[in-house]
All heavy atoms as atom14 arrays in JSON, in Angstrom:
{
  "sequence": "MGDMDKYLCVCGWVYDPEAGDPEGGIAPGTAFKDIPDDWVCPVCKLGKDAFSPA",
  "atom14_mask": [
    [1, 1, 1, 1, 1, 1, 1, 1, 0, 0, 0, 0, 0, 0],
    [1, 1, 1, 1, 0, 0, 0, 0, 0, 0, 0, 0, 0, 0],
    [1, 1, 1, 1, 1, 1, 1, 1, 0, 0, 0, 0, 0, 0],
    [1, 1, 1, 1, 1, 1, 1, 1, 0, 0, 0, 0, 0, 0],
    [1, 1, 1, 1, 1, 1, 1, 1, 0, 0, 0, 0, 0, 0],
    [1, 1, 1, 1, 1, 1, 1, 1, 1, 0, 0, 0, 0, 0],
    [1, 1, 1, 1, 1, 1, 1, 1, 1, 1, 1, 1, 0, 0],
    [1, 1, 1, 1, 1, 1, 1, 1, 0, 0, 0, 0, 0, 0],
    [1, 1, 1, 1, 1, 1, 0, 0, 0, 0, 0, 0, 0, 0],
    [1, 1, 1, 1, 1, 1, 1, 0, 0, 0, 0, 0, 0, 0],
    [1, 1, 1, 1, 1, 1, 0, 0, 0, 0, 0, 0, 0, 0],
    [1, 1, 1, 1, 0, 0, 0, 0, 0, 0, 0, 0, 0, 0],
    [1, 1, 1, 1, 1, 1, 1, 1, 1, 1, 1, 1, 1, 1],
    [1, 1, 1, 1, 1, 1, 1, 0, 0, 0, 0, 0, 0, 0],
    [1, 1, 1, 1, 1, 1, 1, 1, 1, 1, 1, 1, 0, 0],
    [1, 1, 1, 1, 1, 1, 1, 1, 0, 0, 0, 0, 0, 0],
    [1, 1, 1, 1, 1, 1, 1, 0, 0, 0, 0, 0, 0, 0],
    [1, 1, 1, 1, 1, 1, 1, 1, 1, 0, 0, 0, 0, 0],
    [1, 1, 1, 1, 1, 0, 0, 0, 0, 0, 0, 0, 0, 0],
    [1, 1, 1, 1, 0, 0, 0, 0, 0, 0, 0, 0, 0, 0],
    [1, 1, 1, 1, 1, 1, 1, 1, 0, 0, 0, 0, 0, 0],
    [1, 1, 1, 1, 1, 1, 1, 0, 0, 0, 0, 0, 0, 0],
    [1, 1, 1, 1, 1, 1, 1, 1, 1, 0, 0, 0, 0, 0],
    [1, 1, 1, 1, 0, 0, 0, 0, 0, 0, 0, 0, 0, 0],
    [1, 1, 1, 1, 0, 0, 0, 0, 0, 0, 0, 0, 0, 0],
    [1, 1, 1, 1, 1, 1, 1, 1, 0, 0, 0, 0, 0, 0],
    [1, 1, 1, 1, 1, 0, 0, 0, 0, 0, 0, 0, 0, 0],
    [1, 1, 1, 1, 1, 1, 1, 0, 0, 0, 0, 0, 0, 0],
    [1, 1, 1, 1, 0, 0, 0, 0, 0, 0, 0, 0, 0, 0],
    [1, 1, 1, 1, 1, 1, 1, 0, 0, 0, 0, 0, 0, 0],
    [1, 1, 1, 1, 1, 0, 0, 0, 0, 0, 0, 0, 0, 0],
    [1, 1, 1, 1, 1, 1, 1, 1, 1, 1, 1, 0, 0, 0],
    [1, 1, 1, 1, 1, 1, 1, 1, 1, 0, 0, 0, 0, 0],
    [1, 1, 1, 1, 1, 1, 1, 1, 0, 0, 0, 0, 0, 0],
    [1, 1, 1, 1, 1, 1, 1, 1, 0, 0, 0, 0, 0, 0],
    [1, 1, 1, 1, 1, 1, 1, 0, 0, 0, 0, 0, 0, 0],
    [1, 1, 1, 1, 1, 1, 1, 1, 0, 0, 0, 0, 0, 0],
    [1, 1, 1, 1, 1, 1, 1, 1, 0, 0, 0, 0, 0, 0],
    [1, 1, 1, 1, 1, 1, 1, 1, 1, 1, 1, 1, 1, 1],
    [1, 1, 1, 1, 1, 1, 1, 0, 0, 0, 0, 0, 0, 0],
    [1, 1, 1, 1, 1, 1, 0, 0, 0, 0, 0, 0, 0, 0],
    [1, 1, 1, 1, 1, 1, 1, 0, 0, 0, 0, 0, 0, 0],
    [1, 1, 1, 1, 1, 1, 1, 0, 0, 0, 0, 0, 0, 0],
    [1, 1, 1, 1, 1, 1, 0, 0, 0, 0, 0, 0, 0, 0],
    [1, 1, 1, 1, 1, 1, 1, 1, 1, 0, 0, 0, 0, 0],
    [1, 1, 1, 1, 1, 1, 1, 1, 0, 0, 0, 0, 0, 0],
    [1, 1, 1, 1, 0, 0, 0, 0, 0, 0, 0, 0, 0, 0],
    [1, 1, 1, 1, 1, 1, 1, 1, 1, 0, 0, 0, 0, 0],
    [1, 1, 1, 1, 1, 1, 1, 1, 0, 0, 0, 0, 0, 0],
    [1, 1, 1, 1, 1, 0, 0, 0, 0, 0, 0, 0, 0, 0],
    [1, 1, 1, 1, 1, 1, 1, 1, 1, 1, 1, 0, 0, 0],
    [1, 1, 1, 1, 1, 1, 0, 0, 0, 0, 0, 0, 0, 0],
    [1, 1, 1, 1, 1, 1, 1, 0, 0, 0, 0, 0, 0, 0],
    [1, 1, 1, 1, 1, 0, 0, 0, 0, 0, 0, 0, 0, 0]
  ],
  "atom14_positions": [
    [[14.75, -8.87, 12.57], [14.56, -7.43, 12.56], [13.31, -7.09, 13.4], [12.28, -7.73, 13.28], [14.36, -6.91, 11.14], [15.47, -7.25, 10.14], [17.1, -6.6, 10.54], [16.8, -4.86, 10.6], [0.0, 0.0, 0.0], [0.0, 0.0, 0.0], [0.0, 0.0, 0.0], [0.0, 0.0, 0.0], [0.0, 0.0, 0.0], [0.0, 0.0, 0.0]],
    [[13.43, -6.05, 14.19], [12.3, -5.64, 15.01], [11.41, -4.64, 14.28], [11.8, -4.04, 13.29], [0.0, 0.0, 0.0], [0.0, 0.0, 0.0], [0.0, 0.0, 0.0], [0.0, 0.0, 0.0], [0.0, 0.0, 0.0], [0.0, 0.0, 0.0], [0.0, 0.0, 0.0], [0.0, 0.0, 0.0], [0.0, 0.0, 0.0], [0.0, 0.0, 0.0]],
    [[10.21, -4.48, 14.78], [9.26, -3.56, 14.16], [9.72, -2.11, 14.24], [9.33, -1.29, 13.42], [7.88, -3.68, 14.81], [7.14, -4.91, 14.34], [7.59, -5.56, 13.38], [6.09, -5.22, 14.94], [0.0, 0.0, 0.0], [0.0, 0.0, 0.0], [0.0, 0.0, 0.0], [0.0, 0.0, 0.0], [0.0, 0.0, 0.0], [0.0, 0.0, 0.0]],
    [[10.53, -1.79, 15.23], [10.91, -0.4, 15.43], [12.34, -0.11, 14.98], [12.98, 0.83, 15.44], [10.69, 0.0, 16.89], [9.23, -0.09, 17.33], [8.06, 0.78, 16.26], [8.25, 2.45, 16.87], [0.0, 0.0, 0.0], [0.0, 0.0, 0.0], [0.0, 0.0, 0.0], [0.0, 0.0, 0.0], [0.0, 0.0, 0.0], [0.0, 0.0, 0.0]],
    [[12.84, -0.89, 14.03], [14.18, -0.66, 13.49], [14.18, 0.57, 12.59], [13.17, 0.89, 11.95], [14.65, -1.87, 12.69], [14.95, -3.07, 13.57], [15.21, -2.88, 14.77], [14.94, -4.2, 13.05], [0.0, 0.0, 0.0], [0.0, 0.0, 0.0], [0.0, 0.0, 0.0], [0.0, 0.0, 0.0], [0.0, 0.0, 0.0], [0.0, 0.0, 0.0]],
    [[15.33, 1.22, 12.51], [15.51, 2.35, 11.61], [15.85, 1.82, 10.21], [16.44, 0.75, 10.07], [16.62, 3.26, 12.11], [16.28, 3.92, 13.44], [17.42, 4.79, 13.91], [17.09, 5.39, 15.27], [18.19, 6.22, 15.78], [0.0, 0.0, 0.0], [0.0, 0.0, 0.0], [0.0, 0.0, 0.0], [0.0, 0.0, 0.0], [0.0, 0.0, 0.0]],
    [[15.48, 2.59, 9.2], [15.76, 2.23, 7.81], [16.47, 3.38, 7.12], [16.1, 4.54, 7.3], [14.47, 1.87, 7.07], [14.03, 0.46, 7.35], [13.45, 0.11, 8.55], [14.24, -0.54, 6.41], [13.07, -1.19, 8.83], [13.86, -1.86, 6.66], [13.28, -2.16, 7.88], [12.91, -3.46, 8.13], [0.0, 0.0, 0.0], [0.0, 0.0, 0.0]],
    [[17.48, 3.04, 6.31], [18.32, 4.01, 5.64], [17.98, 4.07, 4.15], [17.98, 3.04, 3.48], [19.79, 3.63, 5.83], [20.83, 4.47, 5.12], [20.87, 5.88, 5.68], [22.2, 3.81, 5.25], [0.0, 0.0, 0.0], [0.0, 0.0, 0.0], [0.0, 0.0, 0.0], [0.0, 0.0, 0.0], [0.0, 0.0, 0.0], [0.0, 0.0, 0.0]],
    [[17.73, 5.28, 3.66], [17.49, 5.47, 2.23], [18.83, 5.56, 1.51], [19.85, 5.92, 2.11], [16.69, 6.76, 2.0], [16.24, 7.04, 0.27], [0.0, 0.0, 0.0], [0.0, 0.0, 0.0], [0.0, 0.0, 0.0], [0.0, 0.0, 0.0], [0.0, 0.0, 0.0], [0.0, 0.0, 0.0], [0.0, 0.0, 0.0], [0.0, 0.0, 0.0]],
    [[18.83, 5.28, 0.21], [20.07, 5.39, -0.56], [20.63, 6.81, -0.54], [21.83, 7.01, -0.72], [19.89, 4.89, -2.01], [19.58, 3.4, -2.04], [18.82, 5.69, -2.75], [0.0, 0.0, 0.0], [0.0, 0.0, 0.0], [0.0, 0.0, 0.0], [0.0, 0.0, 0.0], [0.0, 0.0, 0.0], [0.0, 0.0, 0.0], [0.0, 0.0, 0.0]],
    [[19.78, 7.81, -0.28], [20.25, 9.21, -0.23], [20.88, 9.56, 1.1], [21.46, 10.63, 1.25], [19.1, 10.16, -0.55], [17.93, 10.42, 0.8], [0.0, 0.0, 0.0], [0.0, 0.0, 0.0], [0.0, 0.0, 0.0], [0.0, 0.0, 0.0], [0.0, 0.0, 0.0], [0.0, 0.0, 0.0], [0.0, 0.0, 0.0], [0.0, 0.0, 0.0]],
    [[20.73, 8.68, 2.11], [21.32, 8.93, 3.42], [20.33, 9.32, 4.49], [20.68, 9.38, 5.67], [0.0, 0.0, 0.0], [0.0, 0.0, 0.0], [0.0, 0.0, 0.0], [0.0, 0.0, 0.0], [0.0, 0.0, 0.0], [0.0, 0.0, 0.0], [0.0, 0.0, 0.0], [0.0, 0.0, 0.0], [0.0, 0.0, 0.0], [0.0, 0.0, 0.0]],
    [[19.06, 9.59, 4.11], [18.05, 9.94, 5.11], [17.65, 8.69, 5.86], [17.52, 7.61, 5.28], [16.84, 10.57, 4.42], [15.83, 11.11, 5.38], [15.88, 12.31, 6.04], [14.6, 10.49, 5.79], [14.76, 12.45, 6.83], [13.97, 11.35, 6.7], [13.99, 9.28, 5.48], [12.75, 11.05, 7.29], [12.78, 8.98, 6.07], [12.16, 9.87, 6.96]],
    [[17.46, 8.81, 7.17], [17.1, 7.66, 8.0], [15.66, 7.8, 8.47], [15.29, 8.83, 9.04], [18.05, 7.55, 9.22], [17.6, 6.43, 10.15], [19.48, 7.32, 8.76], [0.0, 0.0, 0.0], [0.0, 0.0, 0.0], [0.0, 0.0, 0.0], [0.0, 0.0, 0.0], [0.0, 0.0, 0.0], [0.0, 0.0, 0.0], [0.0, 0.0, 0.0]],
    [[14.86, 6.76, 8.22], [13.52, 6.7, 8.79], [13.62, 6.12, 10.18], [14.07, 4.99, 10.37], [12.57, 5.84, 7.94], [11.22, 5.73, 8.62], [10.34, 6.79, 8.58], [10.85, 4.6, 9.34], [9.11, 6.74, 9.25], [9.64, 4.53, 10.01], [8.78, 5.61, 9.95], [7.58, 5.56, 10.62], [0.0, 0.0, 0.0], [0.0, 0.0, 0.0]],
    [[13.22, 6.91, 11.17], [13.21, 6.48, 12.56], [11.76, 6.32, 12.97], [11.02, 7.31, 13.03], [13.91, 7.53, 13.42], [13.94, 7.16, 14.9], [13.28, 6.18, 15.31], [14.63, 7.87, 15.66], [0.0, 0.0, 0.0], [0.0, 0.0, 0.0], [0.0, 0.0, 0.0], [0.0, 0.0, 0.0], [0.0, 0.0, 0.0], [0.0, 0.0, 0.0]],
    [[11.31, 5.1, 13.24], [9.9, 4.89, 13.59], [9.44, 5.66, 14.82], [8.27, 6.0, 14.92], [9.78, 3.39, 13.8], [11.12, 2.81, 13.67], [12.06, 3.86, 13.21], [0.0, 0.0, 0.0], [0.0, 0.0, 0.0], [0.0, 0.0, 0.0], [0.0, 0.0, 0.0], [0.0, 0.0, 0.0], [0.0, 0.0, 0.0], [0.0, 0.0, 0.0]],
    [[10.35, 5.96, 15.74], [9.95, 6.73, 16.91], [9.56, 8.15, 16.53], [8.71, 8.76, 17.17], [11.08, 6.74, 17.94], [11.29, 5.39, 18.6], [12.31, 5.44, 19.72], [12.65, 6.54, 20.19], [12.76, 4.36, 20.14], [0.0, 0.0, 0.0], [0.0, 0.0, 0.0], [0.0, 0.0, 0.0], [0.0, 0.0, 0.0], [0.0, 0.0, 0.0]],
    [[10.18, 8.69, 15.47], [9.88, 10.05, 15.01], [8.81, 10.05, 13.92], [8.06, 11.01, 13.78], [11.15, 10.71, 14.49], [0.0, 0.0, 0.0], [0.0, 0.0, 0.0], [0.0, 0.0, 0.0], [0.0, 0.0, 0.0], [0.0, 0.0, 0.0], [0.0, 0.0, 0.0], [0.0, 0.0, 0.0], [0.0, 0.0, 0.0], [0.0, 0.0, 0.0]],
    [[8.77, 8.97, 13.11], [7.86, 8.93, 11.98], [8.25, 9.95, 10.93], [9.39, 10.39, 10.85], [0.0, 0.0, 0.0], [0.0, 0.0, 0.0], [0.0, 0.0, 0.0], [0.0, 0.0, 0.0], [0.0, 0.0, 0.0], [0.0, 0.0, 0.0], [0.0, 0.0, 0.0], [0.0, 0.0, 0.0], [0.0, 0.0, 0.0], [0.0, 0.0, 0.0]],
    [[7.3, 10.35, 10.12], [7.48, 11.41, 9.12], [6.19, 12.22, 9.09], [5.38, 12.09, 8.17], [7.79, 10.81, 7.74], [7.9, 11.86, 6.64], [8.17, 13.04, 6.96], [7.7, 11.52, 5.47], [0.0, 0.0, 0.0], [0.0, 0.0, 0.0], [0.0, 0.0, 0.0], [0.0, 0.0, 0.0], [0.0, 0.0, 0.0], [0.0, 0.0, 0.0]],
    [[5.97, 13.02, 10.15], [4.7, 13.75, 10.26], [4.37, 14.59, 9.02], [3.22, 14.66, 8.62], [4.9, 14.64, 11.5], [5.91, 13.9, 12.31], [6.83, 13.25, 11.31], [0.0, 0.0, 0.0], [0.0, 0.0, 0.0], [0.0, 0.0, 0.0], [0.0, 0.0, 0.0], [0.0, 0.0, 0.0], [0.0, 0.0, 0.0], [0.0, 0.0, 0.0]],
    [[5.38, 15.21, 8.4], [5.12, 16.02, 7.21], [4.67, 15.14, 6.04], [3.98, 15.6, 5.14], [6.35, 16.83, 6.83], [6.65, 17.93, 7.83], [7.85, 18.77, 7.45], [8.33, 18.67, 6.31], [8.3, 19.54, 8.31], [0.0, 0.0, 0.0], [0.0, 0.0, 0.0], [0.0, 0.0, 0.0], [0.0, 0.0, 0.0], [0.0, 0.0, 0.0]],
    [[5.08, 13.88, 6.06], [4.69, 12.94, 5.02], [3.45, 12.12, 5.39], [3.09, 11.18, 4.69], [0.0, 0.0, 0.0], [0.0, 0.0, 0.0], [0.0, 0.0, 0.0], [0.0, 0.0, 0.0], [0.0, 0.0, 0.0], [0.0, 0.0, 0.0], [0.0, 0.0, 0.0], [0.0, 0.0, 0.0], [0.0, 0.0, 0.0], [0.0, 0.0, 0.0]],
    [[2.84, 12.46, 6.52], [1.63, 11.79, 6.94], [1.85, 10.51, 7.73], [0.92, 9.73, 7.94], [0.0, 0.0, 0.0], [0.0, 0.0, 0.0], [0.0, 0.0, 0.0], [0.0, 0.0, 0.0], [0.0, 0.0, 0.0], [0.0, 0.0, 0.0], [0.0, 0.0, 0.0], [0.0, 0.0, 0.0], [0.0, 0.0, 0.0], [0.0, 0.0, 0.0]],
    [[3.1, 10.29, 8.2], [3.41, 9.08, 8.96], [3.58, 9.46, 10.44], [4.51, 10.2, 10.79], [4.7, 8.4, 8.44], [4.61, 8.17, 6.93], [4.96, 7.1, 9.2], [3.46, 7.3, 6.47], [0.0, 0.0, 0.0], [0.0, 0.0, 0.0], [0.0, 0.0, 0.0], [0.0, 0.0, 0.0], [0.0, 0.0, 0.0], [0.0, 0.0, 0.0]],
    [[2.69, 8.96, 11.27], [2.69, 9.32, 12.68], [3.88, 8.71, 13.41], [4.34, 7.61, 13.06], [1.4, 8.84, 13.34], [0.0, 0.0, 0.0], [0.0, 0.0, 0.0], [0.0, 0.0, 0.0], [0.0, 0.0, 0.0], [0.0, 0.0, 0.0], [0.0, 0.0, 0.0], [0.0, 0.0, 0.0], [0.0, 0.0, 0.0], [0.0, 0.0, 0.0]],
    [[4.4, 9.41, 14.44], [5.43, 8.8, 15.28], [4.93, 7.46, 15.83], [3.74, 7.31, 16.14], [5.62, 9.82, 16.39], [5.22, 11.12, 15.78], [4.09, 10.78, 14.84], [0.0, 0.0, 0.0], [0.0, 0.0, 0.0], [0.0, 0.0, 0.0], [0.0, 0.0, 0.0], [0.0, 0.0, 0.0], [0.0, 0.0, 0.0], [0.0, 0.0, 0.0]],
    [[5.84, 6.49, 15.91], [5.48, 5.17, 16.39], [5.07, 4.21, 15.29], [4.69, 3.08, 15.57], [0.0, 0.0, 0.0], [0.0, 0.0, 0.0], [0.0, 0.0, 0.0], [0.0, 0.0, 0.0], [0.0, 0.0, 0.0], [0.0, 0.0, 0.0], [0.0, 0.0, 0.0], [0.0, 0.0, 0.0], [0.0, 0.0, 0.0], [0.0, 0.0, 0.0]],
    [[5.17, 4.64, 14.02], [4.79, 3.78, 12.89], [5.99, 2.97, 12.42], [7.01, 3.54, 12.02], [4.25, 4.63, 11.71], [3.15, 5.4, 12.17], [3.81, 3.74, 10.56], [0.0, 0.0, 0.0], [0.0, 0.0, 0.0], [0.0, 0.0, 0.0], [0.0, 0.0, 0.0], [0.0, 0.0, 0.0], [0.0, 0.0, 0.0], [0.0, 0.0, 0.0]],
    [[5.88, 1.64, 12.48], [6.94, 0.77, 11.98], [7.08, 0.92, 10.47], [6.1, 1.21, 9.76], [6.62, -0.68, 12.33], [0.0, 0.0, 0.0], [0.0, 0.0, 0.0], [0.0, 0.0, 0.0], [0.0, 0.0, 0.0], [0.0, 0.0, 0.0], [0.0, 0.0, 0.0], [0.0, 0.0, 0.0], [0.0, 0.0, 0.0], [0.0, 0.0, 0.0]],
    [[8.29, 0.73, 9.96], [8.54, 0.88, 8.53], [7.62, -0.01, 7.71], [7.09, 0.4, 6.68], [10.01, 0.57, 8.21], [10.41, 0.91, 6.81], [10.66, 2.22, 6.44], [10.51, -0.08, 5.83], [11.02, 2.55, 5.13], [10.86, 0.24, 4.54], [11.12, 1.56, 4.19], [0.0, 0.0, 0.0], [0.0, 0.0, 0.0], [0.0, 0.0, 0.0]],
    [[7.38, -1.24, 8.17], [6.54, -2.18, 7.43], [5.09, -1.71, 7.33], [4.35, -2.15, 6.46], [6.61, -3.57, 8.04], [5.98, -3.68, 9.43], [6.04, -5.1, 9.96], [5.41, -5.23, 11.32], [3.99, -4.96, 11.36], [0.0, 0.0, 0.0], [0.0, 0.0, 0.0], [0.0, 0.0, 0.0], [0.0, 0.0, 0.0], [0.0, 0.0, 0.0]],
    [[4.69, -0.8, 8.23], [3.32, -0.31, 8.25], [3.11, 0.99, 7.47], [1.99, 1.48, 7.38], [2.87, -0.1, 9.7], [2.81, -1.42, 10.47], [2.56, -2.46, 9.83], [3.03, -1.41, 11.69], [0.0, 0.0, 0.0], [0.0, 0.0, 0.0], [0.0, 0.0, 0.0], [0.0, 0.0, 0.0], [0.0, 0.0, 0.0], [0.0, 0.0, 0.0]],
    [[4.19, 1.51, 6.9], [4.08, 2.72, 6.07], [3.41, 2.32, 4.75], [3.75, 1.28, 4.17], [5.47, 3.32, 5.79], [6.12, 3.8, 7.08], [5.37, 4.47, 4.79], [7.56, 4.24, 6.9], [0.0, 0.0, 0.0], [0.0, 0.0, 0.0], [0.0, 0.0, 0.0], [0.0, 0.0, 0.0], [0.0, 0.0, 0.0], [0.0, 0.0, 0.0]],
    [[2.48, 3.12, 4.25], [1.84, 2.8, 2.96], [2.88, 2.67, 1.83], [3.9, 3.36, 1.83], [0.92, 4.0, 2.7], [0.7, 4.61, 4.04], [1.94, 4.35, 4.84], [0.0, 0.0, 0.0], [0.0, 0.0, 0.0], [0.0, 0.0, 0.0], [0.0, 0.0, 0.0], [0.0, 0.0, 0.0], [0.0, 0.0, 0.0], [0.0, 0.0, 0.0]],
    [[2.6, 1.79, 0.89], [3.54, 1.54, -0.2], [3.76, 2.74, -1.11], [4.77, 2.81, -1.81], [3.07, 0.34, -1.04], [3.22, -0.97, -0.29], [4.06, -1.06, 0.63], [2.49, -1.92, -0.63], [0.0, 0.0, 0.0], [0.0, 0.0, 0.0], [0.0, 0.0, 0.0], [0.0, 0.0, 0.0], [0.0, 0.0, 0.0], [0.0, 0.0, 0.0]],
    [[2.85, 3.71, -1.09], [3.02, 4.88, -1.95], [3.78, 6.03, -1.26], [3.99, 7.08, -1.86], [1.68, 5.38, -2.48], [0.72, 5.81, -1.37], [1.01, 5.6, -0.18], [-0.34, 6.35, -1.72], [0.0, 0.0, 0.0], [0.0, 0.0, 0.0], [0.0, 0.0, 0.0], [0.0, 0.0, 0.0], [0.0, 0.0, 0.0], [0.0, 0.0, 0.0]],
    [[4.22, 5.82, -0.02], [5.02, 6.82, 0.68], [6.38, 6.94, 0.01], [6.92, 5.97, -0.52], [5.17, 6.4, 2.15], [6.07, 7.28, 2.96], [5.74, 8.44, 3.57], [7.45, 7.05, 3.27], [6.83, 8.96, 4.24], [7.89, 8.11, 4.05], [8.36, 6.05, 2.94], [9.19, 8.23, 4.54], [9.65, 6.15, 3.42], [10.06, 7.22, 4.21]],
    [[6.95, 8.15, 0.02], [8.28, 8.37, -0.55], [9.18, 9.08, 0.45], [8.71, 9.77, 1.36], [8.21, 9.2, -1.86], [7.47, 8.43, -2.94], [7.58, 10.56, -1.63], [0.0, 0.0, 0.0], [0.0, 0.0, 0.0], [0.0, 0.0, 0.0], [0.0, 0.0, 0.0], [0.0, 0.0, 0.0], [0.0, 0.0, 0.0], [0.0, 0.0, 0.0]],
    [[10.47, 8.92, 0.27], [11.47, 9.6, 1.1], [11.25, 11.11, 1.01], [11.1, 11.65, -0.09], [12.87, 9.24, 0.6], [14.2, 10.14, 1.44], [0.0, 0.0, 0.0], [0.0, 0.0, 0.0], [0.0, 0.0, 0.0], [0.0, 0.0, 0.0], [0.0, 0.0, 0.0], [0.0, 0.0, 0.0], [0.0, 0.0, 0.0], [0.0, 0.0, 0.0]],
    [[11.24, 11.78, 2.15], [11.02, 13.24, 2.13], [12.17, 14.02, 1.5], [12.0, 15.18, 1.15], [10.84, 13.6, 3.6], [11.49, 12.5, 4.35], [11.35, 11.26, 3.51], [0.0, 0.0, 0.0], [0.0, 0.0, 0.0], [0.0, 0.0, 0.0], [0.0, 0.0, 0.0], [0.0, 0.0, 0.0], [0.0, 0.0, 0.0], [0.0, 0.0, 0.0]],
    [[13.33, 13.41, 1.35], [14.48, 14.11, 0.78], [14.59, 13.88, -0.72], [14.61, 14.82, -1.5], [15.78, 13.68, 1.49], [17.0, 14.29, 0.82], [15.74, 14.06, 2.96], [0.0, 0.0, 0.0], [0.0, 0.0, 0.0], [0.0, 0.0, 0.0], [0.0, 0.0, 0.0], [0.0, 0.0, 0.0], [0.0, 0.0, 0.0], [0.0, 0.0, 0.0]],
    [[14.64, 12.61, -1.14], [14.91, 12.31, -2.56], [13.69, 11.83, -3.33], [13.77, 11.65, -4.54], [16.04, 11.29, -2.68], [15.59, 9.64, -2.1], [0.0, 0.0, 0.0], [0.0, 0.0, 0.0], [0.0, 0.0, 0.0], [0.0, 0.0, 0.0], [0.0, 0.0, 0.0], [0.0, 0.0, 0.0], [0.0, 0.0, 0.0], [0.0, 0.0, 0.0]],
    [[12.59, 11.59, -2.63], [11.31, 11.17, -3.23], [11.34, 9.76, -3.82], [10.47, 9.41, -4.61], [10.85, 12.17, -4.3], [10.79, 13.61, -3.83], [9.93, 13.78, -2.61], [9.85, 15.25, -2.19], [9.59, 15.43, -0.78], [0.0, 0.0, 0.0], [0.0, 0.0, 0.0], [0.0, 0.0, 0.0], [0.0, 0.0, 0.0], [0.0, 0.0, 0.0]],
    [[12.3, 8.93, -3.42], [12.29, 7.52, -3.83], [11.36, 6.74, -2.91], [11.08, 7.16, -1.79], [13.7, 6.93, -3.77], [14.68, 7.45, -4.83], [16.06, 6.84, -4.6], [14.19, 7.16, -6.23], [0.0, 0.0, 0.0], [0.0, 0.0, 0.0], [0.0, 0.0, 0.0], [0.0, 0.0, 0.0], [0.0, 0.0, 0.0], [0.0, 0.0, 0.0]],
    [[10.89, 5.61, -3.37], [9.95, 4.79, -2.62], [10.62, 3.91, -1.58], [11.84, 3.92, -1.4], [0.0, 0.0, 0.0], [0.0, 0.0, 0.0], [0.0, 0.0, 0.0], [0.0, 0.0, 0.0], [0.0, 0.0, 0.0], [0.0, 0.0, 0.0], [0.0, 0.0, 0.0], [0.0, 0.0, 0.0], [0.0, 0.0, 0.0], [0.0, 0.0, 0.0]],
    [[9.79, 3.12, -0.92], [10.27, 2.25, 0.16], [11.33, 1.26, -0.29], [12.16, 0.84, 0.51], [9.08, 1.49, 0.77], [8.17, 2.35, 1.62], [6.97, 1.58, 2.13], [7.35, 0.51, 3.12], [6.18, -0.18, 3.7], [0.0, 0.0, 0.0], [0.0, 0.0, 0.0], [0.0, 0.0, 0.0], [0.0, 0.0, 0.0], [0.0, 0.0, 0.0]],
    [[11.34, 0.9, -1.58], [12.32, -0.07, -2.06], [13.74, 0.51, -2.09], [14.7, -0.24, -2.3], [11.93, -0.61, -3.44], [11.79, 0.47, -4.49], [11.75, 1.67, -4.15], [11.7, 0.1, -5.69], [0.0, 0.0, 0.0], [0.0, 0.0, 0.0], [0.0, 0.0, 0.0], [0.0, 0.0, 0.0], [0.0, 0.0, 0.0], [0.0, 0.0, 0.0]],
    [[13.89, 1.81, -1.88], [15.22, 2.44, -1.83], [15.81, 2.38, -0.43], [16.93, 2.84, -0.22], [15.12, 3.89, -2.3], [0.0, 0.0, 0.0], [0.0, 0.0, 0.0], [0.0, 0.0, 0.0], [0.0, 0.0, 0.0], [0.0, 0.0, 0.0], [0.0, 0.0, 0.0], [0.0, 0.0, 0.0], [0.0, 0.0, 0.0], [0.0, 0.0, 0.0]],
    [[15.09, 1.81, 0.52], [15.52, 1.75, 1.92], [16.04, 0.36, 2.28], [15.57, -0.64, 1.74], [14.35, 2.09, 2.85], [14.01, 3.56, 2.9], [13.33, 4.15, 1.86], [14.38, 4.33, 3.99], [13.0, 5.5, 1.9], [14.04, 5.68, 4.04], [13.36, 6.26, 3.0], [0.0, 0.0, 0.0], [0.0, 0.0, 0.0], [0.0, 0.0, 0.0]],
    [[16.98, 0.34, 3.21], [17.46, -0.92, 3.77], [17.59, -0.74, 5.28], [17.71, 0.39, 5.76], [18.79, -1.32, 3.15], [19.76, -0.32, 3.4], [0.0, 0.0, 0.0], [0.0, 0.0, 0.0], [0.0, 0.0, 0.0], [0.0, 0.0, 0.0], [0.0, 0.0, 0.0], [0.0, 0.0, 0.0], [0.0, 0.0, 0.0], [0.0, 0.0, 0.0]],
    [[17.55, -1.84, 6.03], [17.69, -1.72, 7.49], [18.98, -0.99, 7.85], [20.04, -1.25, 7.25], [17.72, -3.17, 7.97], [17.01, -3.93, 6.89], [17.35, -3.23, 5.61], [0.0, 0.0, 0.0], [0.0, 0.0, 0.0], [0.0, 0.0, 0.0], [0.0, 0.0, 0.0], [0.0, 0.0, 0.0], [0.0, 0.0, 0.0], [0.0, 0.0, 0.0]],
    [[18.89, -0.09, 8.8], [20.07, 0.71, 9.19], [20.84, 0.02, 10.29], [20.31, -0.78, 11.03], [19.63, 2.09, 9.66], [0.0, 0.0, 0.0], [0.0, 0.0, 0.0], [0.0, 0.0, 0.0], [0.0, 0.0, 0.0], [0.0, 0.0, 0.0], [0.0, 0.0, 0.0], [0.0, 0.0, 0.0], [0.0, 0.0, 0.0], [0.0, 0.0, 0.0]]
  ]
}
């Protein structure tokens, strides 16, 4: 798996590292592995453990 892979939440939202999650404090260009462990999905509010490689 590459650092810039997309990750899919169980709710269907996709984390795209090129876009990041600016509203959630994650800058564009941030790899999923580099997101803080307390970050949550902006849609369903589940944590990183709810995501799998897309």
